[in-house]
ROKOLTOR-225337 format. One record per residue (C-alpha): z, y, x; residue in one letter; residue number from 1. Coordinates in pm, 1 decimal. Layout:
% ROKOLTOR-225337
         w         v         u  resn  resi
         Z         Y         X     a   NUM
...
This chain:
% ROKOLTOR-225337
         w         v         u  resn  resi
    7722.9    7023.5    3965.7     m     1
    7653.3    7323.4    3744.5     k     2
    7515.1    7246.4    3399.5     k     3
    7202.1    7440.7    3312.7     f     4
    7175.0    7437.6    2934.1     t     5
    6823.8    7423.1    2796.7     t     6
    6631.9    7242.3    2526.1     i     7
    6317.3    7043.2    2596.4     a     8
    5997.5    7165.1    2432.3     i     9
    5962.7    6854.8    2216.2     i    10
    6310.1    6912.7    2077.6     a    11
    6211.0    7273.0    2000.7     s    12
    5915.9    7185.9    1777.7     f    13
    6100.1    7254.2    1453.3     t    14
    6063.1    7630.1    1489.7     t    15
    5940.6    7817.9    1181.1     s    16
    5581.2    7921.7    1146.3     t    17
    5486.9    8285.4    1201.2     v    18
    5200.8    8272.5     951.2     f    19
    5311.3    8089.2     638.3     g    20
    5120.3    7817.5     455.4     a    21
    4919.8    8058.6     243.6     g    22
    5161.6    8309.1      89.5     f    23
    5464.9    8086.3      55.2     d    24
    5807.8    8217.1     -54.9     p    25
    5955.9    7984.8     205.9     l    26
    5820.6    8208.7     481.4     f    27
    5796.6    8539.8     297.3     g    28
    5576.0    8815.9     434.7     k    29
    5344.0    8725.6     716.7     y    30
    5491.6    8768.1    1063.5     g    31
    5393.4    9034.8    1312.4     n    32
    5085.5    8891.7    1480.2     v    33
    5066.9    9177.4    1729.1     t    34
    5400.4    9081.4    1887.4     q    35
    5314.6    8714.6    1931.2     t    36
    4969.7    8730.7    2089.3     i    37
    5067.1    8970.9    2366.5     g    38
    5155.4    9102.9    2606.0     p    39
    4809.6    9211.0    2717.2     i    40
    4907.5    9374.6    3045.9     g    41
    5115.2    9658.9    3186.9     t    42
    5085.3   10035.4    3197.5     d    43
    5108.3   10255.1    3510.8     s    44
    5489.0   10232.5    3501.7     n    45
    5492.2    9853.4    3484.4     g    46
    5592.9    9838.6    3116.4     n    47
    5446.1    9560.2    2903.3     w    48
    5161.7    9654.8    2671.0     l    49
    5127.4    9477.4    2336.9     w    50
    4867.4    9468.6    2065.6     y    51
    4942.0    9706.7    1782.0     t    52
    4809.8    9721.3    1429.2     d    53
    4552.1    9969.0    1562.2     d    54
    4431.8    9759.0    1858.5     t    55
    4441.7    9415.2    1692.7     l    56
    4093.9    9325.4    1570.7     i    57
    4144.3    9160.1    1232.1     s    58
    3822.4    9271.0    1058.6     n    59
    3587.3    8971.8    1041.5     i    60
    3280.2    9192.1    1102.2     f    61
    3437.7    9361.8    1404.7     d    62
    3522.4    9025.2    1562.2     l    63
    3161.0    8918.5    1514.1     h    64
    3003.7    9241.7    1638.0     n    65
    3222.5    9253.1    1951.4     q    66
    3100.8    8909.8    2057.9     g    67
    3429.9    8732.8    1992.0     l    68
    3265.4    8440.5    1814.4     t    69
    3296.0    8266.4    2151.2     q    70
    3519.2    8290.1    2455.1     g    71
    3625.1    8122.5    2779.7     h    72
    3924.3    8157.7    3012.0     t    73
    3881.0    8310.3    3358.0     k    74
    3946.0    7972.4    3518.9     t    75
    3939.0    7626.1    3369.0     e    76
    4261.9    7427.2    3349.8     p    77
    4277.9    7085.7    3516.2     w    78
    4333.9    6736.9    3379.8     s    79
    4642.1    6528.1    3451.0     d    80
    4835.5    6252.2    3281.1     t    81
    5134.9    6340.1    3066.3     y    82
    5341.4    6111.7    3291.5     w    83
    5476.2    5889.7    3010.0     p    84
    5851.8    5845.2    3001.7     d    85
    5805.1    5473.6    2932.1     f    86
    5640.8    5435.0    3273.5     s    87
    5913.6    5623.5    3459.5     g    88
    5755.8    5970.6    3444.3     s    89
    5671.6    6105.3    3792.4     i    90
    5872.7    5820.6    3949.9     a    91
    5580.1    5593.3    3860.5     a    92
    5401.8    5465.8    4177.3     p    93
    5054.9    5518.6    4031.6     y    94
    4883.7    5455.2    4367.0     g    95
    4969.2    5086.4    4365.2     k    96
    4712.4    4845.7    4225.7     k    97
    4791.4    4686.1    3888.9     l    98
    5061.3    4943.4    3812.0     f    99
    5031.2    5046.9    3447.9     t   100
    5119.8    5390.7    3314.5     l   101
    5142.2    5251.4    2960.4     f   102
    5385.5    4957.4    2955.7     p   103
    5459.2    4997.4    2584.4     g   104
    5837.9    5019.4    2610.0     s   105
    6105.2    5140.9    2849.0     w   106
    6228.2    4782.8    2896.4     a   107
    5886.2    4686.1    3030.8     l   108
    5863.1    5015.5    3217.3     g   109
    6189.2    4951.0    3403.5     k   110
    6073.9    4603.1    3498.2     r   111
    5744.7    4752.3    3614.4     n   112
    5925.1    5009.2    3834.0     i   113
    6154.6    4746.1    3986.7     k   114
    5860.6    4517.6    4064.0     t   115
    5656.2    4784.9    4239.2     f   116
    5948.2    4942.6    4426.7     s   117
    6088.2    4613.9    4559.7     r   118
    5949.5    4665.6    4909.1     r   119
    6091.0    5016.5    4936.7     r   120
    6436.1    4901.0    4821.0     r   121
    6430.8    4599.6    5053.1     k   122
    6306.2    4769.8    5370.8     k   123
    6456.8    5115.2    5328.6     g   124
    6279.4    5436.1    5426.4     v   125
    6256.9    5370.1    5798.0     l   126
    6140.0    5013.6    5743.2     g   127
    5827.0    5112.6    5553.0     m   128
    5487.9    5148.8    5716.3     n   129
    5239.1    5431.4    5653.1     d   130
    5066.4    5238.4    5376.0     r   131
    5395.6    5179.3    5193.7     d   132
    5484.5    5549.0    5213.1     i   133
    5135.7    5651.6    5103.3     d   134
    5168.1    5457.9    4777.4     r   135
    5505.3    5595.1    4674.7     l   136
    5540.7    5793.4    4354.0     s   137
    5528.3    6176.4    4348.9     p   138
    5907.4    6187.1    4296.6     a   139
    5969.3    5956.3    4594.1     e   140
    5743.2    6164.5    4817.6     k   141
    5932.4    6477.5    4714.6     y   142
    6255.7    6302.8    4813.8     d   143
    6113.3    6222.6    5157.4     l   144
    6009.3    6578.8    5243.8     i   145
    6351.9    6699.3    5126.4     m   146
    6518.1    6445.5    5358.4     g   147
    6664.3    6235.4    5075.7     h   148
    6681.6    5891.1    5233.5     e   149
    6865.2    5766.7    4923.3     d   150
    6586.4    5888.9    4686.9     f   151
    6836.4    6085.1    4478.0     r   152
    6574.4    6296.5    4298.9     f   153
    6378.6    5984.8    4197.7     t   154
    6694.8    5820.0    4070.2     k   155
    6770.4    6124.6    3855.9     q   156
    6417.7    6118.0    3711.4     v   157
    6469.5    5754.7    3608.0     l   158
    6823.2    5820.6    3485.4     r   159
    6686.5    6097.1    3263.8     r   160
    6452.9    5847.1    3095.6     v   161
    6737.8    5598.3    3056.1     e   162
    6959.8    5855.2    2884.5     i   163
    6678.6    5975.9    2657.5     l   164
    6622.5    5613.7    2558.8     n   165
    6992.7    5577.9    2473.2     e   166
    6964.0    5894.2    2264.1     y   167
    6659.7    5745.1    2084.7     e   168
    6439.7    6027.6    2210.9     r   169
    6162.8    5811.1    2358.9     l   170
    5826.4    5721.3    2208.1     a   171
    5498.3    5604.6    2357.5     n   172
    5371.1    5962.7    2347.1     w   173
    5671.9    6139.7    2507.5     t   174
    5641.2    6273.0    2861.2     g   175
    5570.1    6606.1    3026.6     v   176
    5253.5    6705.9    2837.2     c   177
    5405.9    7051.5    2764.2     p   178
    5459.3    7089.7    3137.9     g   179
    5110.9    6966.5    3227.4     w   180
    4951.2    7204.1    2976.2     s   181
    5133.6    7509.8    3111.9     l   182
    5082.0    7403.4    3473.9     a   183
    4709.7    7350.5    3419.9     a   184
    4674.5    7694.2    3259.5     l   185
    4890.6    7885.8    3506.1     n   186
    4871.6    7710.1    3844.2     s   187
    4559.5    7674.8    4063.7     p   188
    4403.3    7332.8    4094.6     r   189
    4528.1    7141.4    4401.2     p   190
    4201.9    7074.5    4581.5     h   191
    4265.5    6855.6    4884.7     k   192
    4517.3    6607.0    5023.2     a   193
    4769.3    6745.3    5271.7     i   194
    5026.9    6605.2    5514.5     q   195
    5384.5    6732.4    5504.8     i   196
    5642.6    6649.6    5775.7     p   197
    5967.3    6486.9    5664.8     s   198
    6306.3    6558.1    5827.7     p   199
    6324.6    6179.0    5861.7     l   200
    6061.7    6186.7    6136.2     g   201
    5723.2    6107.6    5981.1     f   202
    5445.4    6266.7    5774.6     y   203
    5393.8    6217.1    5401.4     v   204
    5051.4    6233.8    5238.1     n   205
    5036.8    6442.9    4922.9     f   206
    4723.2    6385.2    4717.8     y   207
    4616.5    6641.8    4457.0     p   208
    4754.8    6409.1    4186.1     s   209
    5097.1    6410.5    4357.0     d   210
    5104.5    6789.6    4359.9     i   211
    4984.0    6808.6    3999.2     k   212
    5263.0    6571.9    3897.5     a   213
    5532.8    6786.2    4058.4     l   214
    5385.1    7104.5    3908.6     a   215
    5368.9    6948.3    3560.3     s   216
    5726.0    6824.0    3591.7     f   217
    5849.2    7165.6    3709.0     a   218
    5681.8    7349.5    3420.8     w   219
    5803.6    7085.8    3174.7     g   220
    6172.5    7085.5    3269.4     l   221
    6230.2    7450.2    3356.2     s   222
    6383.8    7735.0    3157.8     e   223
    6028.5    7852.3    3080.3     v   224
    6017.5    7598.2    2797.0     q   225
    6288.9    7797.1    2617.0     n   226
    6074.4    8111.1    2634.8     q   227
    5747.1    7982.8    2490.9     v   228
    5611.6    8127.4    2167.2     k   229
    5554.3    7851.8    1911.0     l   230
    5344.5    7897.9    1598.1     h   231
    5349.4    7629.0    1332.0     g   232
    5569.0    7334.4    1237.5     n   233
    5597.8    6979.9    1360.3     q   234
    5488.0    6749.4    1080.8     c   235
    5734.0    6458.7    1086.4     l   236
    5519.4    6225.5     874.9     s   237
    5300.8    5961.8    1040.2     k   238
    5047.2    5970.4     754.0     r   239
    5080.5    6299.2     563.8     p   240
    4976.8    6279.6     198.1     k   241
    4710.5    6498.9      40.3     r   242
    4662.3    6622.0    -314.9     n   243
    4343.6    6593.8    -520.8     k   244
    4193.6    6894.1    -341.3     d   245
    4250.9    6728.3      -0.5     a   246
    4525.1    6981.1      80.7     r   247
    4831.8    6842.9     256.0     l   248
    5115.9    6811.6       5.8     s   249
    5409.5    6860.7     242.6     d   250
    5442.2    7232.7     334.0     p   251
    5581.0    7133.3     675.3     k   252
    5256.7    6949.9     748.1     c   253
    5038.4    7250.3     672.4     f   254
    5132.8    7361.3    1021.7     d   255
    4993.1    7674.0    1185.4     v   256
    4803.1    7897.8     946.4     n   257
    4430.4    7899.9    1032.8     p   258
    4418.5    8276.7     984.0     g   259
    4676.6    8317.6    1257.0     f   260
    4503.0    8061.6    1478.8     m   261
    4173.5    8250.8    1440.7     h   262
    4329.4    8578.4    1557.8     l   263
    4525.3    8399.1    1830.4     f   264
    4211.7    8223.7    1959.1     m   265
    3981.7    8525.5    1953.7     t   266
    4231.2    8757.9    2121.8     h   267
    4398.6    8531.0    2375.5     l   268
    4088.5    8344.3    2495.1     i   269
    3815.3    8581.0    2374.2     g   270
    3962.1    8915.1    2485.0     k   271
    4231.3    8831.2    2739.8     e   272
    4058.2    8526.3    2895.0     k   273
    4388.1    8335.5    2885.7     r   274
    4431.2    7986.8    2745.2     g   275
    4692.9    7843.1    2513.0     f   276
    4838.8    7502.9    2428.3     v   277
    4760.0    7300.0    2117.3     m   278
    4932.8    7004.1    1960.9     d   279
    4596.6    6883.1    1835.5     i   280
    4715.4    6638.1    1566.5     g   281
    4891.0    6716.6    1238.9     y   282
    5131.7    6422.7    1226.9     n   283
    5460.0    6320.5    1393.2     k   284
    5302.0    6240.7    1730.4     r   285
    5305.2    6539.9    1968.1     v   286
    4986.9    6561.9    2177.5     v   287
    4971.3    6887.3    2376.0     n   288
    4649.1    6993.3    2547.5     h   289
    4540.0    7316.0    2720.2     p   290
    4265.2    7498.4    2529.4     a   291
    4027.9    7710.0    2736.7     y   292
    3706.9    7782.1    2539.8     a   293
    3587.6    7817.9    2182.7     y   294
    3296.2    7915.1    1962.5     n   295
    3261.8    7939.8    1588.3     y   296
    3015.1    7993.4    1307.9     h   297
    3050.3    8004.3     931.2     y   298
    3002.4    7804.6     614.0     f   299
    2998.2    7904.7     250.8     n   300
    3305.7    7755.7      74.6     p   301
    3106.6    7715.2    -247.8     k   302
    2782.4    7558.9    -120.8     t   303
    2921.1    7424.5     212.2     l   304
    2602.8    7555.5     375.7     k   305
    2649.1    7638.8     744.4     e   306
    2525.8    7971.6     876.1     t   307
    2569.6    8234.3    1148.1     h   308
    2563.6    8513.6     890.7     s   309
    2891.7    8650.3     757.2     i   310
    2735.0    8777.1     436.8     r   311
    2576.5    8439.7     358.2     e   312
    2908.2    8263.1     405.4     a   313
    3138.5    8513.9     234.1     m   314
    3247.6    8485.6    -128.7     i   315
    3369.4    8801.3    -302.3     d   316
    3627.8    8670.9    -549.9     l   317
    3623.9    9001.0    -740.7     t   318
    3253.2    8972.1    -818.2     k   319
    3140.5    8609.8    -795.1     e   320
    3225.8    8324.6   -1028.2     r   321
    3389.8    8056.4    -816.1     y   322
    3632.1    7784.3    -926.7     a   323
    3856.9    7818.5    -624.6     d   324
    4053.4    7492.0    -585.8     p   325
    4308.0    7665.1    -364.0     l   326
    4366.0    7979.3    -569.8     w   327
    4735.8    7896.5    -613.8     k   328
    4784.2    7902.5    -237.6     n   329
    4597.1    8222.7    -159.4     r   330
    4770.5    8534.3     -31.5     a   331
    4806.7    8777.1    -325.6     p   332
    4597.9    9041.9    -145.5     q   333
    4300.5    8805.2    -101.6     t   334
    3974.1    8960.4    -224.3     k   335
    3722.6    8755.3     -26.6     k   336
    3705.2    8420.7     151.3     i   337
    3479.0    8286.3     423.5     i   338
    3447.5    7939.4     575.6     g   339
    3469.8    7891.9     952.1     v   340
    3377.9    7597.0    1173.0     i   341
    3553.7    7644.5    1506.0     a   342
    3489.1    7426.9    1810.0     t   343
    3751.9    7435.8    2082.8     l   344
    3727.4    7286.5    2429.8     k   345
    4041.8    7132.3    2573.6     i   346
    4127.0    6933.8    2883.8     k   347
    4229.3    6576.5    2813.3     d   348
    4460.6    6340.6    2996.8     e   349
    4328.3    6121.5    3276.4     n   350
    4479.3    5862.5    3506.3     r   351
    4600.5    6002.7    3838.3     p   352
    4413.4    5875.6    4143.1     r   353
    4465.4    5901.7    4515.9     q   354
    4151.8    6108.0    4568.3     h   355
    4152.6    6315.9    4885.1     k   356
    3951.6    6586.9    4709.0     i   357
    3997.6    6692.8    4347.8     d   358
    3750.5    6891.4    4139.0     s   359
    3642.4    6945.1    3779.4     a   360
    3417.5    6641.1    3827.2     y   361
    3722.8    6417.3    3776.6     y   362
    3852.4    6609.9    3475.6     d   363
    3839.6    6464.4    3128.4     k   364
    3717.6    6710.5    2869.4     k   365
    3741.3    6695.0    2493.5     k   366
    3598.9    6896.4    2206.1     t   367
    3778.9    6936.9    1874.5     v   368
    3630.6    7086.8    1559.1     e   369
    3832.0    7253.8    1285.5     y   370
    3714.7    7367.0     940.5     r   371
    3907.4    7633.8     756.6     y   372
    3871.1    7925.5     518.6     e   373
    3983.2    8274.8     609.2     l   374
    4136.4    8497.9     344.3     e   375
    4028.1    8862.5     363.0     l   376
    4159.5    9176.9     198.0     d   377
    3951.1    9460.2      53.5     h   378
    3885.8    9590.8     409.0     e   379
    3758.6    9250.5     526.6     n   380
    4071.7    9202.5     738.2     k   381
    4209.7    8852.7     793.9     i   382
    4539.1    8808.6     608.1     i   383
    4565.9    8427.9     591.6     g   384
    4374.0    8106.0     558.6     g   385
    4356.3    7744.6     444.1     e   386
    4254.0    7428.6     626.1     w   387
    3950.2    7304.3     437.0     r   388
    3825.8    6962.1     343.7     e   389
    3700.8    6926.1      -8.7     s   390
    3610.9    6607.4    -195.2     r   391
    3248.4    6707.0    -165.5     k   392
    3283.4    6730.8     210.7     q   393
    3442.3    6385.3     217.1     r   394
    3150.0    6235.5      25.5     r   395
    2896.3    6420.1     239.1     a   396
    3041.8    6309.8     569.9     n   397
    3280.6    6017.5     536.3     f   398
    3314.8    5963.8     912.4     i   399
    3409.0    6326.5     974.9     a   400
    3663.8    6321.8     693.3     s   401
    3822.3    6004.2     830.9     a   402
    3916.4    6187.3    1150.1     v   403
    3985.2    6523.2     986.3     h   404
    4236.8    6708.4    1200.5     q   405
    4407.3    7039.9    1241.2     h   406
    4665.6    7145.3    1498.8     p   407
    5036.7    7108.1    1430.3     d   408
    5139.5    7386.9    1662.3     i   409
    4974.2    7633.1    1897.9     i   410
    5177.4    7801.4    2168.4     w   411
    5173.5    7973.5    2503.5     h   412
    5420.6    8048.2    2779.0     g   413
    5564.2    8387.1    2868.9     p   414
    5329.6    8618.0    3055.0     f   415
    5351.3    8622.2    3435.8     n   416
    5646.5    8380.9    3457.3     t   417
    5709.5    8083.6    3686.8     y   418
    5909.9    7761.6    3641.4     p   419
    6193.6    7832.4    3880.9     f   420
    6460.3    7563.6    3905.5     s   421
    6833.8    7610.0    3849.5     a   422
    6869.6    7635.1    4228.7     a   423
    6633.2    7932.6    4245.8     e   424
    6699.0    8144.5    3939.9     w   425
    6999.8    8231.9    3728.0     d   426
    6946.7    8409.9    3395.6     n   427
    7234.1    8649.4    3469.4     k   428
    7217.7    8687.5    3847.1     k   429
    6843.8    8661.7    3910.6     g   430
    6722.0    8495.8    4231.2     f   431
    6987.8    8277.5    4390.0     i   432
    7088.4    8331.5    4750.5     e   433
    6965.5    8063.3    4989.8     g   434
    6611.0    8035.6    4856.5     v   435
    6427.9    8342.5    4720.4     h   436
    6702.7    8597.8    4781.8     a   437
    6677.5    8560.7    5159.4     d   438
    6329.6    8688.6    5246.6     e   439
    6382.6    8606.3    5615.0     r   440
    6345.2    8236.4    5531.7     i   441
    5999.5    8097.8    5464.5     d   442
    5823.6    7765.7    5502.5     w   443
    5507.5    7681.3    5689.0     n   444
    5388.2    7346.1    5551.1     t   445
    5314.4    7228.7    5905.7     n   446
    5689.0    7228.3    5963.6     e   447
    5990.8    7066.1    5802.1     v   448
    6124.7    7240.7    5491.0     i   449
    6404.6    7485.0    5591.9     p   450
    6752.4    7337.6    5578.5     e   451
    6872.5    7619.8    5351.5     q   452
    6613.6    7519.2    5090.4     w   453
    6697.6    7151.4    5118.8     r   454
    7066.6    7222.1    5071.6     n   455
    6996.8    7447.3    4773.5     a   456
    6782.4    7179.1    4610.2     s   457
    7093.0    6970.6    4534.0     e   458
    7177.4    7197.7    4240.9     l   459
    6830.6    7146.6    4094.0     a   460
    6827.7    6770.7    4156.9     t   461
    7151.2    6717.8    3964.0     f   462
    7079.1    6977.7    3696.8     n   463
    7171.9    6879.8    3340.4     e   464
    7079.8    6987.0    2987.5     i   465
    7251.0    6941.4    2654.0     t   466
    7056.3    6750.2    2389.4     i   467
    7156.5    6897.1    2049.6     p   468
    7359.7    6649.5    1847.9     g   469
    7364.2    6398.5    2133.5     k   470
    7520.2    6514.9    2458.8     g   471
    7440.4    6581.9    2825.6     p   472
    7132.4    6443.0    2997.3     a   473
    6989.2    6470.1    3350.1     p   474
    6725.1    6738.7    3391.3     n   475
    6616.9    6709.5    3758.0     p   476
    6399.0    6997.1    3877.1     q   477
    6191.6    7019.3    4194.0     p   478
    6207.7    7353.2    4377.4     l   479
    5921.0    7567.4    4251.8     w   480
    5900.1    7754.4    4582.3     i   481
    5821.3    7420.6    4752.2     v   482
    5561.0    7320.7    4491.7     i   483
    5401.9    7664.8    4522.2     q   484
    5358.7    7615.4    4896.5     r   485
    5214.9    7266.4    4841.2     l   486
    4958.1    7405.7    4598.6     i   487
    4860.5    7688.7    4834.7     n   488
    4823.5    7445.6    5125.2     a   489
    4594.6    7223.7    4919.7     s   490
    4354.3    7496.4    4803.7     l   491
């Protein structure tokens, strides 16, 4: 089978930051923010439109006066699990009682899978009753509607985990959280359970959680992950050290600059009504979540007093006497600073359930709060920032300081792109014949999937990637055109 070279998102988290940690020689001049937030749409000729230095709102007063102190996406993302690798990813039969998604190790996970798939392996596809089929994993159900009596896609999903374990790429937090985050932000919520006919002669129930799983897996293992825009660094320390001013000592753990995050947040969510993904912790563990709403107010860095007034919170360093503990890390052009307390709403992980109807009622929501100072130039434009937690803040609120956080990385996928598999899209040739290229072929979900699609899916099922410094690894991909139809049927 053809090898489709790509690099998983977790392996890509060593990308350099766009906004440096303050003005750091390691990163040089600040990156072009206008090119990383966009695109913001298309013109009459279909050309992408980007923010420019003229259209980007970087003045702190303008952001406030235009109502960008709060924002919300057009639609809310949905919750899902990150389908832990230790549990077998989307090959985990979550519908079976006592099955755990968190076995603690791949050795226990394999034993778990074997225990709960014994009946399927013993009886074979045609020997299972409706209840047995109903409780199969999302990967197994995909195999059935593709006519795979040997469960080849499921086996590739499990083989992928096995190889990643051999390459020492597994941890209790690894899974498809990058895929879930992008799927939740870009794909509609599957609303109801549906029945899909199998070429093997029976119907398969797909619950909203099954469809979410396939969508998350598709977004997580597709070429889209090589096109995302990452901002920040992955901190590789489990417990990053701080200096006497509570600033992280390791430059790689400073992560995304809060000045960049502020502009990113206010423009992407506030103006464009589009969400983004956050790795919400600042240590080695990668925990991606879709962010969809925010609001912020201010605090005075000197007095720590909270306020909704910019002037009350701003310190003019050219006029006021202030022993700035972070003066060595400020951008050289900094004339003023202002404290910000930003609250972001994200969707959290939840356990998949075999609910016939899914809604926001079952979602798990989470709120994170970040404190930082913005650095302003003489025109009150944002040119940088510092994550803020002073000794005084620690004494004033010990509990808050104990869980002090800031995001490692913030990122978003390419605009108006879909996670096509290797059987559907080729970077050089475009759409591949047999699936999208032949518009005469379509699929009504009341019927069996077209034979041309099922034949083409073999390339995606046995797709491979190259892990840098390690070697080849399975990268099975479900057909996006099939998942798309499943989502539409479940709306």
